[in-house]
C-alpha positions in Angstrom: 34.3 -25.9 29.8 30.5 -26.3 30.3 30.9 -25.5 34.2 33.0 -22.4 33.0 30.2 -21.2 30.8 27.6 -21.8 33.1 29.7 -19.6 36.0 29.9 -16.9 34.1 26.1 -16.4 33.0 25.5 -17.2 36.8 27.8 -14.3 37.6 26.6 -11.8 34.8 22.8 -12.6 36.1 23.9 -10.3 39.3 22.6 -7.0 39.1 25.6 -5.2 39.7 29.3 -5.9 39.9 30.5 -6.7 43.4 33.6 -5.9 45.7 34.3 -9.9 44.5 33.2 -9.1 40.9 34.3 -7.2 38.2 33.7 -7.2 34.6 35.3 -5.5 31.7 35.5 -5.0 28.3 38.5 -3.9 26.8 40.2 -2.5 29.5 43.7 -4.2 29.5 46.0 -1.6 31.1 48.4 -3.6 33.2 48.8 -1.3 36.2 44.8 -1.3 36.8 44.6 -5.3 36.4 47.1 -5.9 38.9 45.4 -3.4 41.3 42.4 -4.9 40.6 43.4 -8.6 41.1 44.5 -7.6 44.4 41.9 -5.9 45.7 39.6 -8.3 44.1 41.5 -11.2 46.1 41.2 -8.9 49.4 37.5 -8.5 49.2 36.7 -12.2 48.4 38.5 -12.7 51.8 36.8 -9.8 53.4 33.5 -11.3 51.9 34.1 -14.9 52.9 34.2 -16.5 49.4 36.6 -18.6 48.1 36.9 -16.9 44.7 36.8 -13.8 43.1 36.7 -13.0 39.5 37.5 -10.4 36.7 35.6 -11.0 33.6 36.8 -9.7 30.2 34.2 -9.5 27.0 31.4 -8.3 29.4 29.5 -5.0 29.0 29.8 -3.4 32.8 26.0 -2.1 32.5 24.1 -4.7 30.9 26.4 -7.8 31.8 26.1 -8.9 28.1 29.0 -11.1 26.5 30.2 -8.8 24.3 34.0 -10.0 23.7 37.1 -8.3 23.3 39.4 -7.0 20.9 42.9 -8.1 22.4 44.4 -11.0 23.5 45.7 -11.1 27.2 48.5 -13.7 26.6 50.1 -10.8 23.9 50.1 -8.5 26.6 52.0 -10.4 29.2 54.2 -8.1 31.3 57.2 -9.7 33.2 56.8 -13.1 34.6 
């Protein structure tokens, strides 16, 4: 868990979102999530990154950790 905390802190230090990094606060639209994950994965490959990240609970403009008001596991659609 320590490595995950460190990774989140490092990603939040970036000045802006990137083609392979997206911050979300409470956006949980299943269609948007699916499209964004696909786009992030493609962008990571194009930018020669081994991973892409979509982080919930992060303020888009300040990159402050603010949490969310929902549980993604409860919103699962299909398989």
